[in-house]
C-alpha positions as CSV (number, residue, x, y, z in Angstrom):
1,M,49.0,24.6,35.7
2,E,48.7,28.2,36.6
3,C,45.2,28.9,38.1
4,I,44.0,32.4,38.7
5,C,40.8,32.8,40.8
6,S,39.2,36.2,40.3
7,L,36.3,37.8,42.1
8,F,34.4,40.4,40.2
9,I,32.7,43.1,42.1
10,L,30.5,45.9,40.7
11,L,30.7,48.8,43.1
12,V,27.4,50.6,43.3
13,S,28.1,52.6,46.5
14,A,27.5,56.2,46.5
15,N,30.8,56.7,48.3
16,A,34.3,55.7,47.2
17,V,35.6,52.4,48.5
18,Q,39.1,52.4,50.0
19,V,41.3,49.4,49.6
20,K,43.8,49.2,52.4
21,V,46.7,46.8,51.9
22,G,49.1,48.1,54.5
23,N,51.0,51.0,52.9
24,P,50.0,54.5,54.0
25,K,50.9,56.0,50.8
26,E,47.9,58.1,49.7
27,K,47.3,58.6,46.0
28,D,44.1,58.6,43.8
29,F,43.8,55.6,41.4
30,V,43.3,56.7,37.7
31,P,41.2,54.1,36.0
32,T,41.3,53.1,32.3
33,K,39.5,50.6,30.2
34,E,42.3,48.1,30.9
35,W,42.9,46.2,34.1
36,Q,45.5,48.0,36.3
37,T,47.0,47.1,39.7
38,V,45.8,49.3,42.6
39,Q,48.8,50.4,44.5
40,P,48.7,50.2,48.4
41,G,46.9,53.2,49.9
42,Q,45.2,54.3,46.7
43,Q,41.5,55.2,46.8
44,I,39.2,53.7,44.2
45,Q,36.3,55.8,43.0
46,K,32.8,54.5,42.7
47,G,31.5,52.7,39.6
48,L,34.6,50.6,38.7
49,H,35.1,47.0,38.0
50,V,37.3,45.6,40.8
51,R,38.9,42.2,41.0
52,M,41.2,40.5,43.5
53,N,44.0,38.4,42.0
54,L,44.1,35.9,44.8
55,E,47.3,34.2,43.5
56,K,49.4,37.4,43.3
57,G,47.7,39.0,46.3
58,T,46.9,42.2,44.3
59,V,43.9,44.3,43.6
60,E,43.0,45.3,40.1
61,A,40.4,47.7,38.7
62,K,39.2,49.2,35.4
63,Q,36.3,51.3,34.0
64,I,33.0,49.6,33.3
65,D,32.6,48.5,29.7
66,E,29.1,49.8,28.9
67,T,29.0,47.7,25.7
68,N,29.3,44.5,27.6
69,S,25.9,43.4,28.7
70,D,27.0,40.1,30.2
71,S,26.6,40.4,33.9
72,S,26.8,36.7,34.7
73,A,30.3,37.1,36.2
74,V,29.4,40.3,38.2
75,L,28.4,40.4,41.8
76,V,26.4,43.4,42.8
77,L,27.2,44.5,46.3
78,D,24.4,45.0,48.7
79,Q,23.8,48.5,49.9
80,A,24.3,47.3,53.5
81,N,27.9,46.4,52.6
82,E,28.9,49.9,51.6
83,D,30.1,51.0,55.1
84,K,31.9,47.8,55.9
85,P,35.7,48.1,56.3
86,A,37.9,46.9,53.4
87,L,39.6,43.6,53.6
88,D,43.2,43.4,54.7
89,K,45.9,41.0,53.6
90,E,45.3,38.4,56.3
91,E,41.6,38.2,55.4
92,L,42.5,37.7,51.8
93,K,44.9,34.9,52.7
94,Q,42.1,33.2,54.7
95,I,39.8,33.4,51.7
96,L,42.4,31.9,49.4
97,A,43.1,29.1,51.8
98,A,39.4,28.2,52.1
99,L,39.1,28.1,48.3
100,K,42.0,25.8,47.9
101,N,40.6,23.4,50.6
102,D,37.3,23.2,48.8
103,D,39.0,22.4,45.6
104,R,41.0,19.5,46.8
105,S,40.9,16.3,44.7
106,E,38.9,13.2,45.4
107,S,42.1,11.3,46.1
108,E,42.9,13.6,49.1
109,S,39.4,13.1,50.6
110,D,39.0,11.2,53.8
111,P,38.6,7.4,53.0
112,K,35.6,7.4,55.4
113,D,33.8,9.9,53.2
114,L,34.2,7.6,50.2
115,A,33.2,4.5,51.9
116,G,29.6,4.8,50.7
117,Q,30.5,5.7,47.1
118,R,30.5,3.1,44.3
119,S,32.7,2.9,41.2
120,Y,31.4,3.5,37.7
121,E,31.5,-0.2,36.9
122,E,29.4,-1.0,40.0
123,I,26.8,1.6,39.1
124,K,26.7,0.4,35.4
125,K,26.2,-3.2,36.6
126,E,23.3,-2.2,38.8
127,F,21.6,-0.3,36.0
128,D,21.9,-3.3,33.7
129,T,20.0,-5.4,36.2
130,L,17.1,-3.0,36.4
131,D,13.9,-3.9,34.5
132,F,12.2,-0.7,33.3
133,G,9.5,-2.6,31.5
134,V,10.4,-1.2,28.1
135,K,9.5,-3.7,25.4
136,T,9.9,-3.8,21.6
137,E,6.8,-4.0,19.4
138,A,7.8,-7.5,18.4
139,E,7.7,-8.5,22.0
140,I,4.4,-6.9,22.6
141,I,2.9,-8.7,19.5
142,T,4.3,-12.0,20.8
143,E,2.7,-11.4,24.2
144,L,-0.7,-10.4,22.6
145,H,-0.6,-13.6,20.5
146,K,0.1,-15.7,23.6
147,D,-2.6,-13.9,25.7
148,Y,-5.2,-14.5,22.9
149,M,-4.4,-18.2,22.8
150,Q,-4.7,-18.6,26.5
151,T,-7.8,-16.6,27.3
152,K,-11.3,-18.1,27.0
153,D,-13.0,-14.7,27.4
154,D,-14.5,-13.5,24.1
155,K,-14.5,-9.8,25.2
156,R,-10.8,-10.1,26.2
157,K,-10.1,-11.6,22.8
158,V,-11.7,-8.6,21.2
159,Q,-9.6,-6.2,23.2
160,I,-6.4,-8.1,22.2
161,L,-7.5,-7.9,18.5
162,V,-8.0,-4.2,18.8
163,D,-4.4,-3.9,20.2
164,L,-3.0,-6.1,17.5
165,E,-4.7,-4.0,14.8
166,Y,-2.8,-1.0,16.1
167,Y,0.6,-2.7,15.7
168,V,0.2,-4.7,12.5
169,H,-0.2,-1.6,10.3
170,Q,3.6,-1.4,10.4
171,I,5.0,-3.7,7.6
172,D,7.6,-5.5,9.8
173,N,5.0,-6.0,12.6
174,G,2.4,-7.4,10.2
175,L,4.9,-9.8,8.7
176,N,6.2,-10.9,12.1
177,F,2.6,-11.5,13.2
178,L,2.0,-13.9,10.3
179,K,5.3,-15.6,10.8
180,M,4.5,-16.5,14.4
181,G,1.3,-18.1,13.2
182,G,-1.2,-15.2,13.4
183,L,-3.3,-16.5,10.5
184,R,-3.3,-20.1,11.7
185,D,-3.8,-19.4,15.4
186,I,-6.0,-16.3,15.5
187,I,-7.3,-14.8,12.2
188,I,-8.8,-17.9,10.5
189,P,-10.2,-19.5,13.6
190,G,-11.5,-16.0,14.6
191,L,-13.3,-15.6,11.3
192,N,-15.2,-18.8,12.0
193,S,-16.1,-17.7,15.6
194,S,-19.7,-17.6,16.7
195,F,-19.0,-14.2,18.3
196,E,-19.6,-11.4,15.9
197,E,-17.2,-9.0,17.4
198,I,-14.4,-11.5,17.0
199,R,-15.2,-12.1,13.4
200,L,-15.3,-8.4,12.7
201,N,-12.1,-7.6,14.4
202,C,-10.2,-10.6,12.9
203,A,-11.1,-9.3,9.4
204,Y,-10.0,-5.8,10.4
205,V,-6.6,-7.1,11.8
206,F,-6.1,-9.1,8.6
207,G,-6.7,-6.2,6.3
208,S,-4.3,-4.0,8.3
209,C,-1.7,-6.7,8.3
210,V,-1.6,-7.3,4.5
211,Q,-2.2,-3.8,3.3
212,N,0.7,-2.7,1.1
213,N,2.7,-5.6,2.5
214,I,3.6,-7.9,-0.4
215,K,5.3,-10.5,1.7
216,A,2.4,-10.7,4.1
217,Q,0.0,-10.9,1.0
218,I,1.9,-13.9,-0.3
219,M,1.7,-15.7,3.0
220,A,-2.0,-15.1,3.2
221,Y,-2.6,-16.1,-0.4
222,E,-1.3,-19.6,0.4
223,T,-4.2,-20.1,2.8
224,N,-8.0,-20.4,2.2
225,I,-8.7,-17.0,3.6
226,I,-10.1,-15.5,0.4
227,E,-12.9,-18.1,0.3
228,I,-13.6,-17.5,4.0
229,L,-13.9,-13.7,3.5
230,V,-16.1,-14.1,0.4
231,R,-18.4,-16.5,2.4
232,L,-18.8,-13.9,5.2
233,I,-19.5,-11.1,2.7
234,A,-22.3,-13.2,1.4
235,T,-23.8,-14.4,4.7
236,D,-22.8,-12.2,7.7
237,T,-24.0,-8.9,9.1
238,V,-23.4,-5.6,7.3
239,E,-20.7,-4.6,9.9
240,V,-18.7,-7.9,9.3
241,K,-19.3,-7.6,5.5
242,N,-17.6,-4.2,5.5
243,K,-14.5,-5.4,7.4
244,C,-14.2,-8.5,5.2
245,L,-14.3,-6.4,2.1
246,Y,-11.5,-4.3,3.6
247,G,-9.5,-7.5,4.1
248,L,-10.2,-8.7,0.6
249,S,-9.3,-5.4,-1.1
250,A,-6.1,-5.1,1.0
251,L,-5.0,-8.6,-0.1
252,C,-5.8,-8.4,-3.8
253,L,-4.7,-4.9,-4.7
254,Q,-1.4,-4.9,-6.7
255,F,-1.5,-8.7,-6.4
256,P,-2.9,-10.2,-9.7
257,I,-2.5,-13.8,-8.7
258,A,-4.7,-13.2,-5.7
259,Q,-7.2,-11.5,-8.0
260,K,-7.4,-14.7,-10.0
261,K,-8.3,-16.6,-6.9
262,L,-10.9,-13.8,-6.0
263,V,-12.6,-14.4,-9.3
264,E,-12.6,-18.2,-8.8
265,S,-14.1,-17.8,-5.4
266,G,-17.3,-16.3,-6.9
267,A,-16.7,-12.9,-5.3
268,L,-17.8,-10.9,-8.3
269,S,-21.2,-12.6,-8.3
270,E,-21.7,-11.8,-4.6
271,F,-20.6,-8.2,-5.3
272,A,-23.2,-8.0,-8.0
273,L,-26.0,-9.2,-5.7
274,I,-25.1,-6.6,-3.1
275,V,-24.8,-3.6,-5.4
276,S,-28.1,-4.6,-7.1
277,Q,-30.2,-4.3,-3.9
278,R,-32.1,-1.2,-3.0
279,D,-31.3,-1.2,0.7
280,P,-30.1,1.9,2.5
281,I,-28.4,-0.3,5.1
282,L,-26.1,-1.6,2.3
283,S,-25.3,1.8,0.8
284,K,-21.9,2.1,2.5
285,L,-20.9,-1.4,1.5
286,Q,-22.1,-0.9,-2.1
287,K,-19.9,2.2,-2.4
288,K,-16.9,0.3,-1.1
289,I,-17.5,-2.4,-3.6
290,I,-17.6,0.1,-6.4
291,V,-14.4,1.7,-5.3
292,S,-12.6,-1.7,-4.9
293,L,-13.7,-2.9,-8.3
294,Y,-12.6,0.5,-9.8
295,D,-9.1,0.0,-8.3
296,L,-8.9,-3.5,-9.6
297,V,-9.9,-2.6,-13.1
298,L,-7.6,0.4,-13.2
299,E,-4.5,-1.5,-12.2
300,P,-3.9,-3.2,-15.5
301,E,-4.6,0.1,-17.4
302,L,-1.9,1.8,-15.4
303,T,0.5,-1.1,-15.9
304,K,0.0,-0.8,-19.7
305,Q,1.0,2.9,-19.5
306,N,4.0,2.1,-17.4
307,L,5.1,-0.6,-19.8
308,Q,4.8,1.7,-22.7
309,Y,6.8,4.4,-21.0
310,Y,9.7,2.0,-20.1
311,Q,9.7,0.6,-23.6
312,N,10.1,4.1,-25.0
313,Q,13.0,4.6,-22.5
314,N,14.6,1.3,-23.5
315,E,14.8,0.3,-19.8
316,T,15.0,-3.5,-20.2
317,D,14.6,-4.5,-16.5
318,N,11.4,-2.4,-16.0
319,V,10.0,-3.6,-19.4
320,E,10.4,-7.2,-18.3
321,M,8.9,-6.5,-14.9
322,Y,5.8,-4.7,-16.2
323,S,5.4,-7.2,-19.0
324,E,5.2,-10.0,-16.5
325,K,2.8,-8.1,-14.3
326,L,0.5,-7.3,-17.3
327,R,0.6,-11.0,-18.2
328,Q,-0.7,-11.9,-14.7
329,Y,-3.4,-9.2,-14.9
330,N,-4.6,-10.6,-18.2
331,V,-4.9,-14.0,-16.6
332,S,-7.1,-12.8,-13.8
333,N,-8.9,-10.4,-16.2
334,I,-11.1,-8.7,-13.7
335,K,-12.7,-6.3,-16.3
336,G,-13.6,-9.2,-18.6
337,Q,-15.1,-11.1,-15.7
338,L,-17.2,-8.1,-14.7
339,L,-18.5,-7.7,-18.3
340,A,-19.3,-11.4,-18.4
341,N,-21.3,-11.1,-15.1
342,N,-23.6,-8.4,-16.5
343,W,-21.9,-5.5,-14.8
344,C,-22.9,-3.1,-17.7
345,D,-26.5,-3.3,-16.5
346,I,-25.6,-3.4,-12.9
347,A,-23.4,-0.2,-13.1
348,N,-26.0,1.6,-15.3
349,T,-28.8,0.8,-12.8
350,Y,-26.6,1.8,-9.9
351,L,-25.8,5.2,-11.5
352,K,-29.5,6.0,-12.0
353,R,-30.2,5.0,-8.4
354,V,-27.5,7.4,-7.1
355,Y,-29.1,10.2,-9.2
356,E,-32.6,9.4,-8.0
357,E,-31.4,9.5,-4.3
358,S,-29.7,12.8,-5.0
359,I,-32.9,14.3,-6.3
360,T,-35.0,12.8,-3.5
361,T,-32.8,14.1,-0.7
362,G,-32.1,17.4,-2.5
363,E,-28.4,17.1,-2.1
364,F,-25.6,15.2,-3.8
365,D,-23.2,12.7,-2.1
366,H,-20.4,14.1,-4.2
367,D,-17.9,11.4,-3.1
368,L,-20.4,8.7,-4.1
369,V,-21.1,10.4,-7.4
370,E,-17.4,10.7,-8.1
371,K,-16.6,7.1,-7.4
372,T,-19.6,5.9,-9.5
373,L,-18.7,8.1,-12.5
374,Y,-15.1,6.9,-12.4
375,F,-16.3,3.3,-12.4
376,I,-18.7,4.1,-15.3
377,S,-15.9,5.8,-17.2
378,L,-13.8,2.5,-17.2
379,F,-16.7,0.7,-18.9
380,S,-18.1,3.5,-21.1
381,Q,-16.6,2.1,-24.3
382,N,-17.5,-1.6,-23.5
383,C,-21.0,-0.7,-22.3
384,R,-22.0,2.0,-24.8
385,D,-25.4,0.3,-25.6
386,H,-26.3,0.0,-21.9
387,F,-25.2,3.5,-21.0
388,T,-27.0,5.2,-23.9
389,N,-30.3,5.4,-21.9
390,S,-28.3,7.0,-19.0
391,K,-27.2,10.0,-21.1
392,I,-29.9,12.2,-19.5
393,V,-28.6,11.3,-16.0
394,I,-25.0,11.9,-16.9
395,E,-25.9,15.2,-18.6
396,Q,-27.8,16.3,-15.5
397,F,-24.8,15.6,-13.4
398,R,-22.6,17.6,-15.8
399,R,-24.9,20.7,-15.7
400,S,-25.1,20.5,-11.9
401,Y,-21.4,20.4,-11.5
402,D,-20.8,23.1,-14.0
403,L,-23.0,25.4,-11.9
404,L,-21.3,24.3,-8.6
405,A,-17.9,24.9,-10.3
406,N,-18.6,28.7,-10.5
407,D,-18.3,29.1,-6.8
408,D,-15.6,26.4,-6.2
409,D,-11.9,27.5,-6.1
410,S,-10.6,24.0,-5.5
411,G,-11.5,22.8,-9.0
412,Y,-13.2,19.7,-7.6
413,F,-16.6,20.3,-9.2
414,K,-15.0,21.3,-12.5
415,K,-13.2,18.0,-12.5
416,L,-16.5,16.1,-12.1
417,A,-18.2,18.1,-14.8
418,S,-15.3,17.3,-17.2
419,L,-15.5,13.6,-16.2
420,C,-19.2,13.6,-17.2
421,S,-18.3,15.2,-20.6
422,V,-15.7,12.5,-21.3
423,I,-18.2,9.8,-20.6
424,M,-20.8,11.5,-22.8
425,S,-18.3,11.8,-25.6
426,K,-17.5,8.1,-25.5
427,I,-21.2,7.2,-25.6
428,R,-21.9,9.6,-28.5
429,I,-19.3,7.9,-30.6
430,R,-21.4,4.8,-30.6
431,D,-24.5,6.8,-31.5
432,E,-22.8,8.3,-34.5
433,L,-21.7,4.9,-35.7
């Protein structure tokens, strides 16, 4: 293959550079924008591109292209080099010989120089034997499970549970954790531990493990964990109660069969006792119960809407799926069970208490009011008689949010005011009858 090695030099000398190649013939070189061979004895004016064709042994030059801003291949001569004599042919030959020697192939190298070098296969084999400590999440969970089973230190167990909670959020990790015996070996024994932090974190790990993870939910349903969580909600500290409620909600949402077991466990009665208490310490837990029950009651309503939509679209497969899901919701019948457990009075009393606390403190907990109003709205038709004496409270909420909506560009307060109006309209229907 023909190889041309060129050396580009930008001449910045104030004087002309003379290239002497052995012929005394004197003649000025006339540059153009194209490369031209410089004849022996010709003088090259300053400011030209000059290159040496080391293969042909000739010197070439051209005018500088001002539009070319790429100077990566240009060597700027030092001012100190201006007065040095030009290279002759012998020096050019020496440069060429040196370049060729540097470019010799590896096969021509001295065997002694290659003695310490290894082949690609040898290097690859050595890398394969290295242990960089990189582990998959499944391996980490397995090790955490093993460490938990081996340690007797409660504080160490708590730290392991914290680490597990981080990983089991991911659906595959949560399912793998249960498959390796996480419920049997860690969660259920931990919920029965005498150490509060272990009970709390086991409930937290469980909730994260089954949340939006239907396969994990099914595996958990087959144990007695619902009864254990309900018992702890009834008897344990507020902190543990909160985490147990999180676990219950994560297990039962979008899982009507688990909701049936939730009802059978007596959970709704325990929820009623907690929400009925006037205890500031329980306020956070009460709010979570209201939100959880709202979600459970809303699910069959949304399923009805989806079923009707797919019936109108004549999508047989989806009609069958939502019909079966609605049948299961009707079996658990969360809304009917709440009505049977006096939740009309409980919800009405709770709404009044939220309003009284807002007046006492001088400010509304808007999120709490929102969740309570949505819960009330689901029962407004079934509990008209109970909610009639709350019309004043609901109307006060509506007026307050109408005023707040004037300075709210987000539309949040307007939405709450409209929700109050919807509830009031449903209550008035009963009054007119």
